[in-house]
Biotite code that builds the C-alpha atoms (Angstrom):
import biotite.structure as struc

atoms = struc.array([
    struc.Atom([-0.141, -0.472, 0.182], chain_id="A", res_id=1, res_name="UNK", atom_name="CA", element="C"),
    struc.Atom([3.044, 2.512, 0.839], chain_id="A", res_id=2, res_name="UNK", atom_name="CA", element="C"),
    struc.Atom([4.375, 1.651, -2.725], chain_id="A", res_id=3, res_name="UNK", atom_name="CA", element="C"),
    struc.Atom([0.998, 3.366, -4.053], chain_id="A", res_id=4, res_name="UNK", atom_name="CA", element="C"),
    struc.Atom([0.304, 6.183, -2.047], chain_id="A", res_id=5, res_name="UNK", atom_name="CA", element="C"),
    struc.Atom([3.964, 7.955, -2.149], chain_id="A", res_id=6, res_name="UNK", atom_name="CA", element="C"),
    struc.Atom([3.368, 7.765, -6.071], chain_id="A", res_id=7, res_name="UNK", atom_name="CA", element="C"),
    struc.Atom([0.251, 9.368, -5.739], chain_id="A", res_id=8, res_name="UNK", atom_name="CA", element="C"),
    struc.Atom([1.450, 11.840, -3.370], chain_id="A", res_id=9, res_name="UNK", atom_name="CA", element="C"),
    struc.Atom([4.084, 12.864, -5.459], chain_id="A", res_id=10, res_name="UNK", atom_name="CA", element="C"),
    struc.Atom([2.055, 13.301, -8.408], chain_id="A", res_id=11, res_name="UNK", atom_name="CA", element="C"),
    struc.Atom([-0.711, 15.201, -6.199], chain_id="A", res_id=12, res_name="UNK", atom_name="CA", element="C"),
    struc.Atom([2.317, 17.478, -4.937], chain_id="A", res_id=13, res_name="UNK", atom_name="CA", element="C"),
    struc.Atom([3.541, 18.044, -8.563], chain_id="A", res_id=14, res_name="UNK", atom_name="CA", element="C"),
    struc.Atom([0.080, 18.993, -10.645], chain_id="A", res_id=15, res_name="UNK", atom_name="CA", element="C"),
    struc.Atom([-0.467, 21.210, -7.008], chain_id="A", res_id=16, res_name="UNK", atom_name="CA", element="C"),
    struc.Atom([2.133, 23.271, -7.114], chain_id="A", res_id=17, res_name="UNK", atom_name="CA", element="C"),
    struc.Atom([3.601, 23.556, -10.902], chain_id="A", res_id=18, res_name="UNK", atom_name="CA", element="C"),
    struc.Atom([2.501, 26.514, -12.754], chain_id="A", res_id=19, res_name="UNK", atom_name="CA", element="C"),
    struc.Atom([0.335, 26.400, -15.707], chain_id="A", res_id=20, res_name="UNK", atom_name="CA", element="C"),
    struc.Atom([0.186, 28.335, -18.677], chain_id="A", res_id=21, res_name="UNK", atom_name="CA", element="C"),
    struc.Atom([-2.351, 29.481, -20.257], chain_id="A", res_id=22, res_name="UNK", atom_name="CA", element="C"),
    struc.Atom([-2.831, 29.964, -23.951], chain_id="A", res_id=23, res_name="UNK", atom_name="CA", element="C"),
    struc.Atom([-3.672, 33.448, -23.778], chain_id="A", res_id=24, res_name="UNK", atom_name="CA", element="C"),
    struc.Atom([-0.701, 34.136, -21.735], chain_id="A", res_id=25, res_name="UNK", atom_name="CA", element="C"),
    struc.Atom([1.935, 32.341, -24.293], chain_id="A", res_id=26, res_name="UNK", atom_name="CA", element="C"),
    struc.Atom([-0.185, 34.475, -26.851], chain_id="A", res_id=27, res_name="UNK", atom_name="CA", element="C"),
    struc.Atom([-0.017, 37.561, -24.594], chain_id="A", res_id=28, res_name="UNK", atom_name="CA", element="C"),
    struc.Atom([3.811, 36.826, -24.379], chain_id="A", res_id=29, res_name="UNK", atom_name="CA", element="C"),
    struc.Atom([4.756, 36.307, -28.012], chain_id="A", res_id=30, res_name="UNK", atom_name="CA", element="C"),
    struc.Atom([2.822, 39.620, -28.781], chain_id="A", res_id=31, res_name="UNK", atom_name="CA", element="C"),
    struc.Atom([4.613, 42.514, -26.582], chain_id="A", res_id=32, res_name="UNK", atom_name="CA", element="C"),
    struc.Atom([7.381, 42.821, -29.387], chain_id="A", res_id=33, res_name="UNK", atom_name="CA", element="C"),
    struc.Atom([6.561, 46.194, -30.942], chain_id="A", res_id=34, res_name="UNK", atom_name="CA", element="C"),
    struc.Atom([7.024, 45.986, -34.350], chain_id="A", res_id=35, res_name="UNK", atom_name="CA", element="C"),
    struc.Atom([8.308, 49.343, -35.257], chain_id="A", res_id=36, res_name="UNK", atom_name="CA", element="C"),
    struc.Atom([11.306, 48.531, -32.656], chain_id="A", res_id=37, res_name="UNK", atom_name="CA", element="C"),
    struc.Atom([11.782, 45.330, -34.867], chain_id="A", res_id=38, res_name="UNK", atom_name="CA", element="C"),
    struc.Atom([11.753, 47.831, -37.908], chain_id="A", res_id=39, res_name="UNK", atom_name="CA", element="C"),
    struc.Atom([14.526, 49.832, -36.257], chain_id="A", res_id=40, res_name="UNK", atom_name="CA", element="C"),
    struc.Atom([16.530, 47.256, -35.286], chain_id="A", res_id=41, res_name="UNK", atom_name="CA", element="C"),
    struc.Atom([16.498, 45.493, -38.643], chain_id="A", res_id=42, res_name="UNK", atom_name="CA", element="C"),
    struc.Atom([17.615, 49.163, -40.308], chain_id="A", res_id=43, res_name="UNK", atom_name="CA", element="C"),
    struc.Atom([20.565, 49.892, -37.818], chain_id="A", res_id=44, res_name="UNK", atom_name="CA", element="C"),
    struc.Atom([21.736, 45.643, -38.192], chain_id="A", res_id=45, res_name="UNK", atom_name="CA", element="C"),
    struc.Atom([25.272, 45.485, -39.241], chain_id="A", res_id=46, res_name="UNK", atom_name="CA", element="C"),
    struc.Atom([25.933, 42.817, -41.663], chain_id="A", res_id=47, res_name="UNK", atom_name="CA", element="C"),
    struc.Atom([29.390, 40.905, -42.196], chain_id="A", res_id=48, res_name="UNK", atom_name="CA", element="C"),
    struc.Atom([31.246, 41.175, -45.914], chain_id="A", res_id=49, res_name="UNK", atom_name="CA", element="C"),
    struc.Atom([30.242, 37.530, -46.284], chain_id="A", res_id=50, res_name="UNK", atom_name="CA", element="C"),
    struc.Atom([26.350, 38.276, -45.561], chain_id="A", res_id=51, res_name="UNK", atom_name="CA", element="C"),
    struc.Atom([26.038, 40.782, -48.220], chain_id="A", res_id=52, res_name="UNK", atom_name="CA", element="C"),
    struc.Atom([25.858, 41.105, -52.400], chain_id="A", res_id=53, res_name="UNK", atom_name="CA", element="C"),
    struc.Atom([28.356, 43.924, -52.562], chain_id="A", res_id=54, res_name="UNK", atom_name="CA", element="C"),
    struc.Atom([31.559, 44.708, -50.513], chain_id="A", res_id=55, res_name="UNK", atom_name="CA", element="C"),
    struc.Atom([32.065, 47.625, -49.760], chain_id="A", res_id=56, res_name="UNK", atom_name="CA", element="C"),
    struc.Atom([35.562, 49.264, -51.433], chain_id="A", res_id=57, res_name="UNK", atom_name="CA", element="C"),
    struc.Atom([37.757, 52.013, -50.509], chain_id="A", res_id=58, res_name="UNK", atom_name="CA", element="C"),
    struc.Atom([37.862, 54.694, -53.788], chain_id="A", res_id=59, res_name="UNK", atom_name="CA", element="C"),
    struc.Atom([40.188, 53.122, -55.610], chain_id="A", res_id=60, res_name="UNK", atom_name="CA", element="C"),
    struc.Atom([40.643, 49.647, -54.078], chain_id="A", res_id=61, res_name="UNK", atom_name="CA", element="C"),
    struc.Atom([42.688, 48.438, -51.065], chain_id="A", res_id=62, res_name="UNK", atom_name="CA", element="C"),
    struc.Atom([45.682, 49.173, -52.339], chain_id="A", res_id=63, res_name="UNK", atom_name="CA", element="C"),
    struc.Atom([44.540, 52.601, -52.825], chain_id="A", res_id=64, res_name="UNK", atom_name="CA", element="C"),
    struc.Atom([43.435, 51.914, -48.585], chain_id="A", res_id=65, res_name="UNK", atom_name="CA", element="C"),
    struc.Atom([46.877, 51.352, -47.933], chain_id="A", res_id=66, res_name="UNK", atom_name="CA", element="C"),
    struc.Atom([48.744, 53.826, -49.652], chain_id="A", res_id=67, res_name="UNK", atom_name="CA", element="C"),
    struc.Atom([46.591, 56.087, -47.913], chain_id="A", res_id=68, res_name="UNK", atom_name="CA", element="C"),
    struc.Atom([47.629, 54.214, -44.312], chain_id="A", res_id=69, res_name="UNK", atom_name="CA", element="C"),
    struc.Atom([51.552, 54.620, -45.680], chain_id="A", res_id=70, res_name="UNK", atom_name="CA", element="C"),
    struc.Atom([50.906, 58.295, -46.436], chain_id="A", res_id=71, res_name="UNK", atom_name="CA", element="C"),
    struc.Atom([49.217, 59.515, -43.593], chain_id="A", res_id=72, res_name="UNK", atom_name="CA", element="C"),
    struc.Atom([50.418, 57.184, -40.442], chain_id="A", res_id=73, res_name="UNK", atom_name="CA", element="C"),
    struc.Atom([53.473, 58.602, -38.190], chain_id="A", res_id=74, res_name="UNK", atom_name="CA", element="C"),
    struc.Atom([55.480, 56.133, -36.656], chain_id="A", res_id=75, res_name="UNK", atom_name="CA", element="C"),
    struc.Atom([55.127, 57.148, -32.899], chain_id="A", res_id=76, res_name="UNK", atom_name="CA", element="C"),
    struc.Atom([58.428, 58.736, -31.309], chain_id="A", res_id=77, res_name="UNK", atom_name="CA", element="C"),
    struc.Atom([58.889, 56.491, -28.471], chain_id="A", res_id=78, res_name="UNK", atom_name="CA", element="C"),
    struc.Atom([58.776, 53.723, -30.737], chain_id="A", res_id=79, res_name="UNK", atom_name="CA", element="C"),
    struc.Atom([61.839, 51.512, -30.533], chain_id="A", res_id=80, res_name="UNK", atom_name="CA", element="C"),
    struc.Atom([64.353, 50.820, -33.137], chain_id="A", res_id=81, res_name="UNK", atom_name="CA", element="C"),
    struc.Atom([62.669, 47.111, -34.185], chain_id="A", res_id=82, res_name="UNK", atom_name="CA", element="C"),
    struc.Atom([59.414, 47.590, -33.331], chain_id="A", res_id=83, res_name="UNK", atom_name="CA", element="C"),
    struc.Atom([57.515, 44.886, -35.808], chain_id="A", res_id=84, res_name="UNK", atom_name="CA", element="C"),
    struc.Atom([54.165, 43.300, -36.326], chain_id="A", res_id=85, res_name="UNK", atom_name="CA", element="C"),
    struc.Atom([50.449, 43.867, -36.896], chain_id="A", res_id=86, res_name="UNK", atom_name="CA", element="C"),
    struc.Atom([48.150, 46.585, -35.322], chain_id="A", res_id=87, res_name="UNK", atom_name="CA", element="C"),
    struc.Atom([44.615, 44.873, -36.235], chain_id="A", res_id=88, res_name="UNK", atom_name="CA", element="C"),
    struc.Atom([41.409, 47.655, -35.980], chain_id="A", res_id=89, res_name="UNK", atom_name="CA", element="C"),
    struc.Atom([37.666, 47.275, -36.646], chain_id="A", res_id=90, res_name="UNK", atom_name="CA", element="C"),
    struc.Atom([35.147, 49.339, -37.807], chain_id="A", res_id=91, res_name="UNK", atom_name="CA", element="C"),
    struc.Atom([31.860, 49.714, -39.751], chain_id="A", res_id=92, res_name="UNK", atom_name="CA", element="C"),
    struc.Atom([31.299, 51.319, -42.783], chain_id="A", res_id=93, res_name="UNK", atom_name="CA", element="C"),
    struc.Atom([27.816, 52.870, -42.474], chain_id="A", res_id=94, res_name="UNK", atom_name="CA", element="C"),
    struc.Atom([25.347, 53.843, -45.249], chain_id="A", res_id=95, res_name="UNK", atom_name="CA", element="C"),
    struc.Atom([26.790, 56.689, -46.077], chain_id="A", res_id=96, res_name="UNK", atom_name="CA", element="C"),
    struc.Atom([30.642, 55.485, -46.681], chain_id="A", res_id=97, res_name="UNK", atom_name="CA", element="C"),
    struc.Atom([31.692, 56.671, -43.523], chain_id="A", res_id=98, res_name="UNK", atom_name="CA", element="C"),
    struc.Atom([33.642, 55.167, -40.641], chain_id="A", res_id=99, res_name="UNK", atom_name="CA", element="C"),
    struc.Atom([32.301, 54.371, -37.339], chain_id="A", res_id=100, res_name="UNK", atom_name="CA", element="C"),
    struc.Atom([32.885, 51.954, -34.276], chain_id="A", res_id=101, res_name="UNK", atom_name="CA", element="C"),
    struc.Atom([36.937, 52.141, -34.862], chain_id="A", res_id=102, res_name="UNK", atom_name="CA", element="C"),
    struc.Atom([38.228, 50.063, -32.371], chain_id="A", res_id=103, res_name="UNK", atom_name="CA", element="C"),
    struc.Atom([41.918, 48.354, -32.425], chain_id="A", res_id=104, res_name="UNK", atom_name="CA", element="C"),
    struc.Atom([41.509, 45.227, -31.415], chain_id="A", res_id=105, res_name="UNK", atom_name="CA", element="C"),
    struc.Atom([44.939, 43.963, -31.044], chain_id="A", res_id=106, res_name="UNK", atom_name="CA", element="C"),
    struc.Atom([48.057, 46.587, -30.518], chain_id="A", res_id=107, res_name="UNK", atom_name="CA", element="C"),
    struc.Atom([52.171, 45.875, -30.254], chain_id="A", res_id=108, res_name="UNK", atom_name="CA", element="C"),
    struc.Atom([52.412, 48.851, -28.287], chain_id="A", res_id=109, res_name="UNK", atom_name="CA", element="C"),
    struc.Atom([54.591, 52.232, -28.031], chain_id="A", res_id=110, res_name="UNK", atom_name="CA", element="C"),
    struc.Atom([51.604, 54.047, -29.740], chain_id="A", res_id=111, res_name="UNK", atom_name="CA", element="C"),
    struc.Atom([50.683, 52.309, -32.861], chain_id="A", res_id=112, res_name="UNK", atom_name="CA", element="C"),
    struc.Atom([47.660, 51.722, -32.131], chain_id="A", res_id=113, res_name="UNK", atom_name="CA", element="C"),
    struc.Atom([46.888, 55.114, -31.713], chain_id="A", res_id=114, res_name="UNK", atom_name="CA", element="C"),
    struc.Atom([48.277, 56.364, -34.073], chain_id="A", res_id=115, res_name="UNK", atom_name="CA", element="C"),
    struc.Atom([45.731, 53.785, -36.282], chain_id="A", res_id=116, res_name="UNK", atom_name="CA", element="C"),
    struc.Atom([43.000, 54.820, -34.351], chain_id="A", res_id=117, res_name="UNK", atom_name="CA", element="C"),
    struc.Atom([43.458, 58.327, -35.626], chain_id="A", res_id=118, res_name="UNK", atom_name="CA", element="C"),
    struc.Atom([44.742, 57.455, -39.521], chain_id="A", res_id=119, res_name="UNK", atom_name="CA", element="C"),
    struc.Atom([41.470, 55.605, -39.854], chain_id="A", res_id=120, res_name="UNK", atom_name="CA", element="C"),
    struc.Atom([39.118, 58.338, -38.238], chain_id="A", res_id=121, res_name="UNK", atom_name="CA", element="C"),
    struc.Atom([40.815, 60.523, -41.445], chain_id="A", res_id=122, res_name="UNK", atom_name="CA", element="C"),
    struc.Atom([39.888, 58.089, -43.858], chain_id="A", res_id=123, res_name="UNK", atom_name="CA", element="C"),
    struc.Atom([37.548, 59.461, -46.921], chain_id="A", res_id=124, res_name="UNK", atom_name="CA", element="C"),
    struc.Atom([33.838, 57.751, -47.131], chain_id="A", res_id=125, res_name="UNK", atom_name="CA", element="C"),
    struc.Atom([34.230, 54.921, -49.140], chain_id="A", res_id=126, res_name="UNK", atom_name="CA", element="C"),
    struc.Atom([31.554, 53.583, -51.184], chain_id="A", res_id=127, res_name="UNK", atom_name="CA", element="C"),
    struc.Atom([29.110, 51.289, -49.113], chain_id="A", res_id=128, res_name="UNK", atom_name="CA", element="C"),
    struc.Atom([28.109, 47.812, -49.012], chain_id="A", res_id=129, res_name="UNK", atom_name="CA", element="C"),
    struc.Atom([24.788, 46.760, -50.700], chain_id="A", res_id=130, res_name="UNK", atom_name="CA", element="C"),
    struc.Atom([22.434, 44.270, -49.965], chain_id="A", res_id=131, res_name="UNK", atom_name="CA", element="C"),
    struc.Atom([19.168, 43.450, -52.330], chain_id="A", res_id=132, res_name="UNK", atom_name="CA", element="C"),
    struc.Atom([20.111, 47.236, -53.643], chain_id="A", res_id=133, res_name="UNK", atom_name="CA", element="C"),
    struc.Atom([19.788, 48.697, -50.499], chain_id="A", res_id=134, res_name="UNK", atom_name="CA", element="C"),
    struc.Atom([22.705, 50.396, -49.089], chain_id="A", res_id=135, res_name="UNK", atom_name="CA", element="C"),
    struc.Atom([23.323, 48.574, -45.261], chain_id="A", res_id=136, res_name="UNK", atom_name="CA", element="C"),
    struc.Atom([26.393, 48.940, -42.439], chain_id="A", res_id=137, res_name="UNK", atom_name="CA", element="C"),
    struc.Atom([28.970, 46.501, -42.746], chain_id="A", res_id=138, res_name="UNK", atom_name="CA", element="C"),
    struc.Atom([31.565, 45.249, -40.020], chain_id="A", res_id=139, res_name="UNK", atom_name="CA", element="C"),
    struc.Atom([35.264, 45.146, -41.587], chain_id="A", res_id=140, res_name="UNK", atom_name="CA", element="C"),
    struc.Atom([38.197, 44.205, -39.679], chain_id="A", res_id=141, res_name="UNK", atom_name="CA", element="C"),
    struc.Atom([41.874, 44.729, -40.879], chain_id="A", res_id=142, res_name="UNK", atom_name="CA", element="C"),
    struc.Atom([45.378, 44.287, -40.875], chain_id="A", res_id=143, res_name="UNK", atom_name="CA", element="C"),
    struc.Atom([47.431, 46.808, -40.297], chain_id="A", res_id=144, res_name="UNK", atom_name="CA", element="C"),
    struc.Atom([51.250, 46.343, -40.600], chain_id="A", res_id=145, res_name="UNK", atom_name="CA", element="C"),
    struc.Atom([53.908, 48.337, -39.030], chain_id="A", res_id=146, res_name="UNK", atom_name="CA", element="C"),
    struc.Atom([57.631, 47.643, -40.178], chain_id="A", res_id=147, res_name="UNK", atom_name="CA", element="C"),
])
C-alpha cells in the first residue's frame, strides 16, 4: 500500500504546485514585441562582408587604402628601433560610407594603436556595401602592418 501512496502523493503535489501557462498568456508574451522597434533594429543591423551582395570598397581599391594609411601614418616617437608587427583594427562602414565604431583589437604597443586609430578616423568615405540593392552597414576588420 505504501508503494502506491507515495507515487500518488508525488503526482498530487506536483500537479498542485506546478505552474500552468494558459494559451492566452503565451499569446500575450509573444505579442509584446513592438513592431516599430523590430523595423528600427533591422534598419540599423550591421552585416558581415560575407552576408551581403556588394562589399564596401575604398575609392580606388584596397591598394589605395593601404597607400592612404602609409602616407598618413606617423611612426610614434617612443618607438624602439626594431618594432615590427600588425595592429588589428575593426570598424563599421555606415550607409553613407563613413567609418564608425573604430576600435583597435590588437596593438603591438609604443603608441602604434593610437596612431592607427587616428589615421582611420581621417579616412575618406568608402563606397558602402549593398544587400538586395539597398545600402547597409557593414563590419570590417583589417590588419595594419608596421615595419
